[in-house]
A tleap script that builds the chain and sets N, CA, C and O, in Angstrom:
source leaprc.protein.ff14SB
mol = sequence {
  NMET GLU TYR VAL ILE LYS GLU LEU LEU HIE
  PRO GLU GLU ASP ASP GLU ALA ASN PHE ILE
  TYR SER GLU LEU ASP SER GLN ARG ARG GLU
  THR ARG ARG VAL GLU LEU TYR PRO ASN GLY
  LEU TRP PHE ALA TYR GLY ASP GLU HIE GLY
  ARG GLU GLU ALA LEU SER ALA ASP PRO PHE
  PRO GLU ASP VAL ARG THR LEU ASN VAL PRO
  GLY GLU VAL SER ALA ARG THR ILE ALA PRO
  GLY VAL PHE ARG GLU VAL TRP ASP GLN ALA
  ALA GLU ARG PRO ASP GLY PHE LEU GLY MET
  PHE CPHE
}
set mol.1.N position { 15.296 -2.355 12.206 }
set mol.1.CA position { 13.872 -2.413 11.967 }
set mol.1.C position { 13.129 -2.043 13.253 }
set mol.1.O position { 13.578 -2.307 14.369 }
set mol.2.N position { 11.996 -1.432 13.040 }
set mol.2.CA position { 11.100 -1.107 14.148 }
set mol.2.C position { 9.716 -1.612 13.762 }
set mol.2.O position { 9.375 -1.674 12.581 }
set mol.3.N position { 8.936 -1.966 14.752 }
set mol.3.CA position { 7.619 -2.553 14.507 }
set mol.3.C position { 6.568 -1.768 15.274 }
set mol.3.O position { 6.765 -1.389 16.428 }
set mol.4.N position { 5.446 -1.536 14.602 }
set mol.4.CA position { 4.405 -0.660 15.136 }
set mol.4.C position { 3.048 -1.327 14.967 }
set mol.4.O position { 2.794 -2.002 13.969 }
set mol.5.N position { 2.182 -1.131 15.952 }
set mol.5.CA position { 0.783 -1.502 15.798 }
set mol.5.C position { -0.045 -0.225 15.918 }
set mol.5.O position { 0.167 0.599 16.808 }
set mol.6.N position { -0.977 -0.093 15.009 }
set mol.6.CA position { -1.917 1.033 15.027 }
set mol.6.C position { -3.305 0.419 15.123 }
set mol.6.O position { -3.700 -0.386 14.279 }
set mol.7.N position { -4.033 0.803 16.150 }
set mol.7.CA position { -5.370 0.256 16.384 }
set mol.7.C position { -6.410 1.351 16.227 }
set mol.7.O position { -6.342 2.390 16.883 }
set mol.8.N position { -7.376 1.105 15.346 }
set mol.8.CA position { -8.533 1.992 15.246 }
set mol.8.C position { -9.542 1.482 16.257 }
set mol.8.O position { -10.049 0.368 16.132 }
set mol.9.N position { -9.829 2.288 17.246 }
set mol.9.CA position { -10.640 1.837 18.369 }
set mol.9.C position { -12.104 1.645 18.005 }
set mol.9.O position { -12.791 0.834 18.626 }
set mol.10.N position { -12.593 2.377 17.010 }
set mol.10.CA position { -13.988 2.266 16.595 }
set mol.10.C position { -14.080 2.342 15.077 }
set mol.10.O position { -14.509 3.360 14.533 }
set mol.11.N position { -13.680 1.268 14.382 }
set mol.11.CA position { -13.770 1.333 12.912 }
set mol.11.C position { -15.206 1.586 12.477 }
set mol.11.O position { -16.153 1.021 13.024 }
set mol.12.N position { -15.338 2.450 11.479 }
set mol.12.CA position { -16.668 2.840 11.002 }
set mol.12.C position { -17.389 1.706 10.288 }
set mol.12.O position { -18.591 1.516 10.469 }
set mol.13.N position { -16.666 0.966 9.490 }
set mol.13.CA position { -17.254 -0.083 8.658 }
set mol.13.C position { -16.388 -1.325 8.729 }
set mol.13.O position { -15.261 -1.272 9.222 }
set mol.14.N position { -16.905 -2.447 8.238 }
set mol.14.CA position { -16.104 -3.664 8.144 }
set mol.14.C position { -14.986 -3.524 7.127 }
set mol.14.O position { -14.042 -4.315 7.137 }
set mol.15.N position { -15.075 -2.526 6.245 }
set mol.15.CA position { -14.032 -2.356 5.233 }
set mol.15.C position { -12.890 -1.458 5.710 }
set mol.15.O position { -12.053 -1.035 4.913 }
set mol.16.N position { -12.859 -1.172 7.008 }
set mol.16.CA position { -11.779 -0.382 7.595 }
set mol.16.C position { -11.046 -1.259 8.605 }
set mol.16.O position { -11.651 -1.788 9.538 }
set mol.17.N position { -9.727 -1.407 8.408 }
set mol.17.CA position { -8.940 -2.256 9.305 }
set mol.17.C position { -9.000 -1.720 10.728 }
set mol.17.O position { -8.971 -0.509 10.948 }
set mol.18.N position { -9.084 -2.633 11.692 }
set mol.18.CA position { -9.047 -2.165 13.078 }
set mol.18.C position { -7.670 -2.380 13.708 }
set mol.18.O position { -7.379 -1.789 14.748 }
set mol.19.N position { -6.815 -3.211 13.105 }
set mol.19.CA position { -5.433 -3.374 13.547 }
set mol.19.C position { -4.529 -3.320 12.322 }
set mol.19.O position { -4.772 -4.008 11.331 }
set mol.20.N position { -3.488 -2.499 12.397 }
set mol.20.CA position { -2.509 -2.394 11.317 }
set mol.20.C position { -1.130 -2.577 11.938 }
set mol.20.O position { -0.695 -1.776 12.766 }
set mol.21.N position { -0.449 -3.643 11.527 }
set mol.21.CA position { 0.888 -3.955 12.006 }
set mol.21.C position { 1.874 -3.555 10.916 }
set mol.21.O position { 1.710 -3.963 9.766 }
set mol.22.N position { 2.893 -2.768 11.246 }
set mol.22.CA position { 3.846 -2.284 10.253 }
set mol.22.C position { 5.278 -2.577 10.679 }
set mol.22.O position { 5.639 -2.456 11.850 }
set mol.23.N position { 6.081 -2.964 9.694 }
set mol.23.CA position { 7.523 -3.093 9.871 }
set mol.23.C position { 8.148 -1.874 9.198 }
set mol.23.O position { 7.840 -1.572 8.045 }
set mol.24.N position { 9.023 -1.177 9.916 }
set mol.24.CA position { 9.643 0.043 9.401 }
set mol.24.C position { 11.135 -0.162 9.206 }
set mol.24.O position { 11.797 -0.806 10.021 }
set mol.25.N position { 11.662 0.397 8.109 }
set mol.25.CA position { 13.100 0.319 7.866 }
set mol.25.C position { 13.820 1.459 8.582 }
set mol.25.O position { 13.199 2.186 9.358 }
set mol.26.N position { 15.108 1.625 8.336 }
set mol.26.CA position { 15.894 2.643 9.033 }
set mol.26.C position { 15.470 4.062 8.668 }
set mol.26.O position { 15.783 5.008 9.392 }
set mol.27.N position { 14.760 4.217 7.548 }
set mol.27.CA position { 14.246 5.532 7.160 }
set mol.27.C position { 12.798 5.719 7.608 }
set mol.27.O position { 12.144 6.699 7.249 }
set mol.28.N position { 12.307 4.760 8.404 }
set mol.28.CA position { 10.966 4.788 8.995 }
set mol.28.C position { 9.859 4.620 7.958 }
set mol.28.O position { 8.732 5.073 8.162 }
set mol.29.N position { 10.188 3.970 6.851 }
set mol.29.CA position { 9.187 3.660 5.823 }
set mol.29.C position { 8.758 2.209 5.979 }
set mol.29.O position { 9.541 1.344 6.372 }
set mol.30.N position { 7.486 1.968 5.658 }
set mol.30.CA position { 6.964 0.607 5.757 }
set mol.30.C position { 7.650 -0.319 4.758 }
set mol.30.O position { 7.812 0.019 3.586 }
set mol.31.N position { 8.047 -1.485 5.243 }
set mol.31.CA position { 8.565 -2.526 4.361 }
set mol.31.C position { 7.590 -3.700 4.271 }
set mol.31.O position { 7.531 -4.403 3.262 }
set mol.32.N position { 6.832 -3.894 5.344 }
set mol.32.CA position { 5.775 -4.919 5.361 }
set mol.32.C position { 4.642 -4.397 6.230 }
set mol.32.O position { 4.858 -3.617 7.158 }
set mol.33.N position { 3.410 -4.849 5.907 }
set mol.33.CA position { 2.243 -4.438 6.699 }
set mol.33.C position { 1.213 -5.560 6.672 }
set mol.33.O position { 1.036 -6.244 5.664 }
set mol.34.N position { 0.539 -5.730 7.805 }
set mol.34.CA position { -0.586 -6.659 7.916 }
set mol.34.C position { -1.765 -5.859 8.453 }
set mol.34.O position { -1.643 -5.140 9.445 }
set mol.35.N position { -2.903 -5.994 7.787 }
set mol.35.CA position { -4.137 -5.335 8.220 }
set mol.35.C position { -5.123 -6.410 8.647 }
set mol.35.O position { -5.327 -7.388 7.928 }
set mol.36.N position { -5.731 -6.237 9.803 }
set mol.36.CA position { -6.752 -7.149 10.323 }
set mol.36.C position { -8.065 -6.382 10.376 }
set mol.36.O position { -8.139 -5.290 10.938 }
set mol.37.N position { -9.100 -6.970 9.783 }
set mol.37.CA position { -10.412 -6.330 9.699 }
set mol.37.C position { -11.373 -6.963 10.694 }
set mol.37.O position { -11.208 -8.126 11.061 }
set mol.38.N position { -12.383 -6.205 11.137 }
set mol.38.CA position { -13.341 -6.722 12.126 }
set mol.38.C position { -14.042 -8.007 11.679 }
set mol.38.O position { -14.434 -8.818 12.518 }
set mol.39.N position { -14.204 -8.201 10.359 }
set mol.39.CA position { -14.874 -9.403 9.859 }
set mol.39.C position { -13.948 -10.613 9.794 }
set mol.39.O position { -14.358 -11.679 9.335 }
set mol.40.N position { -12.684 -10.457 10.255 }
set mol.40.CA position { -11.759 -11.576 10.322 }
set mol.40.C position { -10.810 -11.697 9.136 }
set mol.40.O position { -9.909 -12.536 9.169 }
set mol.41.N position { -10.975 -10.903 8.107 }
set mol.41.CA position { -10.062 -10.959 6.969 }
set mol.41.C position { -8.731 -10.303 7.311 }
set mol.41.O position { -8.669 -9.379 8.122 }
set mol.42.N position { -7.671 -10.793 6.681 }
set mol.42.CA position { -6.335 -10.246 6.830 }
set mol.42.C position { -5.814 -9.881 5.448 }
set mol.42.O position { -6.113 -10.570 4.473 }
set mol.43.N position { -5.046 -8.818 5.353 }
set mol.43.CA position { -4.335 -8.478 4.138 }
set mol.43.C position { -2.881 -8.248 4.517 }
set mol.43.O position { -2.598 -7.572 5.506 }
set mol.44.N position { -1.960 -8.801 3.744 }
set mol.44.CA position { -0.535 -8.609 3.989 }
set mol.44.C position { 0.093 -7.992 2.749 }
set mol.44.O position { -0.246 -8.352 1.621 }
set mol.45.N position { 1.011 -7.061 2.970 }
set mol.45.CA position { 1.666 -6.333 1.885 }
set mol.45.C position { 3.166 -6.344 2.102 }
set mol.45.O position { 3.643 -6.284 3.235 }
set mol.46.N position { 3.906 -6.421 1.005 }
set mol.46.CA position { 5.364 -6.397 1.065 }
set mol.46.C position { 5.935 -7.796 1.110 }
set mol.46.O position { 5.221 -8.778 1.312 }
set mol.47.N position { 7.253 -7.863 0.917 }
set mol.47.CA position { 7.987 -9.126 0.958 }
set mol.47.C position { 7.360 -10.141 0.011 }
set mol.47.O position { 7.067 -9.799 -1.135 }
set mol.48.N position { 7.148 -11.364 0.447 }
set mol.48.CA position { 6.627 -12.401 -0.456 }
set mol.48.C position { 5.169 -12.178 -0.855 }
set mol.48.O position { 4.685 -12.814 -1.790 }
set mol.49.N position { 4.469 -11.290 -0.165 }
set mol.49.CA position { 3.076 -11.005 -0.516 }
set mol.49.C position { 2.967 -9.982 -1.647 }
set mol.49.O position { 1.907 -9.837 -2.255 }
set mol.50.N position { 4.059 -9.277 -1.927 }
set mol.50.CA position { 4.038 -8.283 -3.001 }
set mol.50.C position { 3.193 -7.077 -2.651 }
set mol.50.O position { 3.017 -6.742 -1.480 }
set mol.51.N position { 2.679 -6.439 -3.663 }
set mol.51.CA position { 1.818 -5.257 -3.537 }
set mol.51.C position { 2.465 -4.146 -2.710 }
set mol.51.O position { 1.814 -3.523 -1.871 }
set mol.52.N position { 3.760 -3.906 -2.959 }
set mol.52.CA position { 4.472 -2.851 -2.238 }
set mol.52.C position { 3.840 -1.483 -2.449 }
set mol.52.O position { 4.003 -0.589 -1.618 }
set mol.53.N position { 3.116 -1.311 -3.561 }
set mol.53.CA position { 2.473 -0.018 -3.819 }
set mol.53.C position { 1.416 0.317 -2.760 }
set mol.53.O position { 1.023 1.476 -2.629 }
set mol.54.N position { 0.960 -0.674 -2.013 }
set mol.54.CA position { -0.033 -0.443 -0.964 }
set mol.54.C position { 0.612 0.053 0.333 }
set mol.54.O position { -0.085 0.533 1.227 }
set mol.55.N position { 1.935 -0.061 0.438 }
set mol.55.CA position { 2.628 0.408 1.640 }
set mol.55.C position { 2.660 1.930 1.652 }
set mol.55.O position { 2.669 2.573 0.602 }
set mol.56.N position { 2.677 2.488 2.840 }
set mol.56.CA position { 2.707 3.940 2.978 }
set mol.56.C position { 4.014 4.497 2.422 }
set mol.56.O position { 5.092 4.018 2.775 }
set mol.57.N position { 3.927 5.492 1.567 }
set mol.57.CA position { 5.117 6.138 0.996 }
set mol.57.C position { 5.728 7.137 1.967 }
set mol.57.O position { 6.904 7.480 1.848 }
set mol.58.N position { 4.939 7.604 2.923 }
set mol.58.CA position { 5.414 8.591 3.891 }
set mol.58.C position { 6.081 7.898 5.068 }
set mol.58.O position { 5.573 6.891 5.562 }
set mol.59.N position { 7.218 8.425 5.523 }
set mol.59.CA position { 7.853 7.828 6.710 }
set mol.59.C position { 7.006 8.048 7.960 }
set mol.59.O position { 6.295 9.045 8.084 }
set mol.60.N position { 7.099 7.105 8.867 }
set mol.60.CA position { 6.413 7.228 10.157 }
set mol.60.C position { 7.162 8.244 11.017 }
set mol.60.O position { 8.371 8.410 10.853 }
set mol.61.N position { 6.473 8.922 11.926 }
set mol.61.CA position { 7.160 9.864 12.824 }
set mol.61.C position { 8.099 9.125 13.785 }
set mol.61.O position { 7.889 7.950 14.084 }
set mol.62.N position { 9.121 9.815 14.258 }
set mol.62.CA position { 10.059 9.225 15.218 }
set mol.62.C position { 9.334 8.675 16.436 }
set mol.62.O position { 9.639 7.578 16.905 }
set mol.63.N position { 8.381 9.431 16.944 }
set mol.63.CA position { 7.582 8.992 18.091 }
set mol.63.C position { 6.202 8.609 17.561 }
set mol.63.O position { 5.376 9.479 17.285 }
set mol.64.N position { 5.955 7.311 17.421 }
set mol.64.CA position { 4.688 6.859 16.829 }
set mol.64.C position { 3.487 7.235 17.686 }
set mol.64.O position { 2.353 7.212 17.208 }
set mol.65.N position { 3.723 7.575 18.931 }
set mol.65.CA position { 2.604 7.988 19.779 }
set mol.65.C position { 1.962 9.279 19.290 }
set mol.65.O position { 0.840 9.602 19.682 }
set mol.66.N position { 2.670 10.022 18.431 }
set mol.66.CA position { 2.066 11.229 17.869 }
set mol.66.C position { 0.921 10.882 16.922 }
set mol.66.O position { 0.143 11.760 16.551 }
set mol.67.N position { 0.807 9.613 16.526 }
set mol.67.CA position { -0.310 9.168 15.690 }
set mol.67.C position { -1.573 8.928 16.513 }
set mol.67.O position { -2.661 8.768 15.959 }
set mol.68.N position { -1.424 8.903 17.832 }
set mol.68.CA position { -2.567 8.646 18.711 }
set mol.68.C position { -3.596 9.765 18.625 }
set mol.68.O position { -3.259 10.948 18.580 }
set mol.69.N position { -4.856 9.356 18.605 }
set mol.69.CA position { -5.984 10.279 18.694 }
set mol.69.C position { -6.865 9.707 19.800 }
set mol.69.O position { -7.484 8.661 19.606 }
set mol.70.N position { -6.937 10.367 20.959 }
set mol.70.CA position { -7.676 9.809 22.094 }
set mol.70.C position { -9.087 9.350 21.702 }
set mol.70.O position { -9.866 10.088 21.099 }
set mol.71.N position { -9.372 8.112 22.069 }
set mol.71.CA position { -10.678 7.541 21.792 }
set mol.71.C position { -10.875 7.046 20.366 }
set mol.71.O position { -11.909 6.453 20.060 }
set mol.72.N position { -9.888 7.282 19.472 }
set mol.72.CA position { -10.029 6.876 18.075 }
set mol.72.C position { -8.898 5.986 17.577 }
set mol.72.O position { -9.146 4.934 16.988 }
set mol.73.N position { -7.652 6.407 17.813 }
set mol.73.CA position { -6.490 5.685 17.300 }
set mol.73.C position { -5.459 5.533 18.402 }
set mol.73.O position { -5.158 6.483 19.125 }
set mol.74.N position { -4.920 4.324 18.523 }
set mol.74.CA position { -3.846 4.052 19.463 }
set mol.74.C position { -2.680 3.448 18.677 }
set mol.74.O position { -2.851 2.438 17.994 }
set mol.75.N position { -1.505 4.058 18.770 }
set mol.75.CA position { -0.316 3.556 18.065 }
set mol.75.C position { 0.821 3.399 19.057 }
set mol.75.O position { 1.013 4.231 19.943 }
set mol.76.N position { 1.582 2.301 18.892 }
set mol.76.CA position { 2.716 2.058 19.775 }
set mol.76.C position { 3.677 1.092 19.098 }
set mol.76.O position { 3.307 0.394 18.155 }
set mol.77.N position { 4.899 1.058 19.579 }
set mol.77.CA position { 5.855 0.091 19.061 }
set mol.77.C position { 5.582 -1.267 19.697 }
set mol.77.O position { 5.035 -1.363 20.796 }
set mol.78.N position { 5.976 -2.309 18.978 }
set mol.78.CA position { 5.817 -3.678 19.474 }
set mol.78.C position { 7.128 -4.432 19.261 }
set mol.78.O position { 7.993 -3.988 18.505 }
set mol.79.N position { 7.264 -5.553 19.921 }
set mol.79.CA position { 8.454 -6.384 19.794 }
set mol.79.C position { 8.498 -7.049 18.416 }
set mol.79.O position { 7.450 -7.356 17.847 }
set mol.80.N position { 9.690 -7.271 17.879 }
set mol.80.CA position { 9.809 -7.932 16.578 }
set mol.80.C position { 9.087 -9.279 16.523 }
set mol.80.O position { 8.495 -9.626 15.501 }
set mol.81.N position { 9.136 -10.032 17.613 }
set mol.81.CA position { 8.483 -11.338 17.644 }
set mol.81.C position { 6.977 -11.254 17.484 }
set mol.81.O position { 6.363 -12.145 16.898 }
set mol.82.N position { 6.380 -10.195 17.999 }
set mol.82.CA position { 4.934 -10.002 17.858 }
set mol.82.C position { 4.598 -9.799 16.385 }
set mol.82.O position { 3.656 -10.394 15.863 }
set mol.83.N position { 5.386 -8.945 15.721 }
set mol.83.CA position { 5.138 -8.724 14.292 }
set mol.83.C position { 5.328 -10.024 13.508 }
set mol.83.O position { 4.497 -10.361 12.665 }
set mol.84.N position { 6.403 -10.750 13.773 }
set mol.84.CA position { 6.657 -12.010 13.041 }
set mol.84.C position { 5.514 -12.999 13.218 }
set mol.84.O position { 5.129 -13.687 12.273 }
set mol.85.N position { 4.975 -13.068 14.424 }
set mol.85.CA position { 3.859 -13.986 14.688 }
set mol.85.C position { 2.635 -13.591 13.865 }
set mol.85.O position { 1.983 -14.451 13.272 }
set mol.86.N position { 2.323 -12.307 13.826 }
set mol.86.CA position { 1.186 -11.823 13.044 }
set mol.86.C position { 1.438 -12.055 11.556 }
set mol.86.O position { 0.540 -12.491 10.836 }
set mol.87.N position { 2.657 -11.767 11.089 }
set mol.87.CA position { 3.020 -11.963 9.682 }
set mol.87.C position { 2.855 -13.435 9.293 }
set mol.87.O position { 2.301 -13.745 8.238 }
set mol.88.N position { 3.334 -14.331 10.146 }
set mol.88.CA position { 3.223 -15.763 9.858 }
set mol.88.C position { 1.768 -16.216 9.854 }
set mol.88.O position { 1.381 -17.036 9.022 }
set mol.89.N position { 0.964 -15.699 10.762 }
set mol.89.CA position { -0.458 -16.050 10.788 }
set mol.89.C position { -1.163 -15.545 9.538 }
set mol.89.O position { -2.032 -16.226 8.994 }
set mol.90.N position { -0.794 -14.360 9.083 }
set mol.90.CA position { -1.417 -13.799 7.876 }
set mol.90.C position { -1.133 -14.684 6.672 }
set mol.90.O position { -1.972 -14.800 5.779 }
set mol.91.N position { 0.041 -15.309 6.636 }
set mol.91.CA position { 0.399 -16.190 5.519 }
set mol.91.C position { -0.456 -17.455 5.514 }
set mol.91.O position { -0.616 -18.087 4.470 }
set mol.92.N position { -0.999 -17.825 6.658 }
set mol.92.CA position { -1.802 -19.032 6.766 }
set mol.92.C position { -3.288 -18.793 6.545 }
set mol.92.O position { -4.065 -19.744 6.463 }
set mol.93.N position { -3.687 -17.531 6.448 }
set mol.93.CA position { -5.107 -17.183 6.314 }
set mol.93.C position { -5.425 -16.747 4.898 }
set mol.93.O position { -4.526 -16.430 4.120 }
set mol.94.N position { -6.708 -16.731 4.566 }
set mol.94.CA position { -7.078 -16.219 3.241 }
set mol.94.C position { -6.586 -14.790 3.060 }
set mol.94.O position { -6.625 -13.984 3.989 }
set mol.95.N position { -6.121 -14.488 1.850 }
set mol.95.CA position { -5.617 -13.168 1.532 }
set mol.95.C position { -6.722 -12.358 0.885 }
set mol.95.O position { -6.872 -12.355 -0.337 }
set mol.96.N position { -7.493 -11.673 1.712 }
set mol.96.CA position { -8.578 -10.857 1.191 }
set mol.96.C position { -9.772 -11.693 0.798 }
set mol.96.O position { -9.814 -12.896 1.055 }
set mol.97.N position { -10.744 -11.052 0.172 }
set mol.97.CA position { -12.005 -11.692 -0.165 }
set mol.97.C position { -11.828 -12.872 -1.117 }
set mol.97.O position { -12.342 -13.959 -0.853 }
set mol.98.N position { -11.110 -12.672 -2.215 }
set mol.98.CA position { -10.941 -13.748 -3.194 }
set mol.98.C position { -10.112 -14.895 -2.645 }
set mol.98.O position { -10.290 -16.041 -3.056 }
set mol.99.N position { -9.205 -14.599 -1.716 }
set mol.99.CA position { -8.393 -15.648 -1.139 }
set mol.99.C position { -9.187 -16.682 -0.384 }
set mol.99.O position { -8.692 -17.786 -0.156 }
set mol.100.N position { -10.396 -16.365 0.009 }
set mol.100.CA position { -11.235 -17.332 0.714 }
set mol.100.C position { -11.698 -18.436 -0.225 }
set mol.100.O position { -12.093 -19.508 0.231 }
set mol.101.N position { -11.654 -18.188 -1.538 }
set mol.101.CA position { -12.192 -19.133 -2.505 }
set mol.101.C position { -11.124 -19.840 -3.311 }
set mol.101.O position { -11.417 -20.856 -3.942 }
set mol.102.N position { -9.888 -19.340 -3.315 }
set mol.102.CA position { -8.827 -19.948 -4.133 }
set mol.102.C position { -7.692 -20.422 -3.280 }
set mol.102.O position { -6.713 -20.959 -3.798 }
savepdb mol mol.pdb
quit
């Protein structure tokens, strides 16, 4: 497994995630993802959260730095423990808008 963080440096709206944490399998496809939005909401996909259809169907490039766009997007690999910590925190927070009420 490999773990990646993609940061949008200047999200246009509150409905655009500014941090996207991804877990990649050996074929470089997402198996789990956590999105953090500027308004504080988190969305988690894959594993016990379900909604695998929301995961990217396209494999990530071998060098995730190719996703970088100066001044707009920063992508890099992260340690497995960092991803696990974010994943665990996402499980403790409301899951999207409706999750705040149920």
